[in-house]
C-alpha positions as CSV (number, residue, x, y, z in Angstrom):
1,M,-3.1,26.2,8.8
2,C,-0.9,28.9,7.8
3,N,1.5,28.1,4.8
4,S,2.7,31.8,4.3
5,N,6.5,30.6,4.7
6,C,6.5,28.2,1.8
7,S,6.9,30.0,-1.5
8,G,5.6,28.1,-4.6
9,S,9.0,27.1,-5.9
10,N,9.6,25.4,-2.4
11,L,6.0,23.8,-3.0
12,I,6.8,22.1,-6.2
13,G,10.1,21.3,-4.9
14,L,8.7,19.2,-2.3
15,S,5.9,17.8,-4.4
16,S,8.6,16.8,-7.1
17,S,10.8,15.1,-4.4
18,L,7.8,13.1,-2.9
19,A,6.5,12.2,-5.9
20,L,10.2,10.6,-6.9
21,I,10.3,9.0,-3.3
22,V,6.7,7.3,-3.5
23,S,7.1,6.4,-6.7
24,Q,10.5,4.0,-6.5
25,D,8.7,0.9,-5.2
26,L,5.2,0.9,-7.0
27,S,4.3,-0.5,-10.3
28,A,3.2,1.5,-13.1
29,E,-0.7,0.2,-12.2
30,E,0.1,1.3,-8.8
31,L,1.0,4.8,-9.5
32,G,-1.8,5.0,-11.8
33,I,-4.3,4.4,-9.1
34,L,-2.3,6.4,-6.7
35,A,-2.2,9.6,-8.9
36,A,-6.2,9.0,-9.9
37,F,-6.4,9.0,-6.2
38,F,-4.6,12.3,-5.3
39,T,-6.3,14.0,-8.3
40,S,-9.5,13.1,-7.0
41,F,-8.5,14.5,-3.3
42,A,-7.3,17.7,-5.0
43,D,-10.4,18.4,-6.5
44,N,-12.6,17.7,-3.4
45,L,-10.3,20.1,-1.6
46,A,-10.7,22.5,-4.1
47,I,-14.5,22.2,-4.4
48,I,-14.4,22.5,-0.5
49,A,-12.4,25.6,-0.6
50,T,-14.6,27.1,-3.0
51,T,-17.7,26.3,-1.0
52,K,-16.4,27.7,2.2
53,N,-15.1,30.7,0.5
54,S,-18.4,31.1,-1.0
55,C,-20.4,30.7,2.1
56,E,-18.0,33.2,3.9
57,N,-18.5,36.1,1.4
58,N,-22.2,35.9,1.9
59,I,-22.0,36.5,5.5
């Protein structure tokens, strides 16, 4: 997946817009659960990326 056409500011804008859209019909409790899920999801992606990077550099 190549995202070289996406600048940091565009990604921030996209993320903010999606958060506002998704949050409109959710309760505070549902938002908290969703936020915790995506935090965990992002952390796991970071671990996978770091591991892949480390393994690729050792080849």
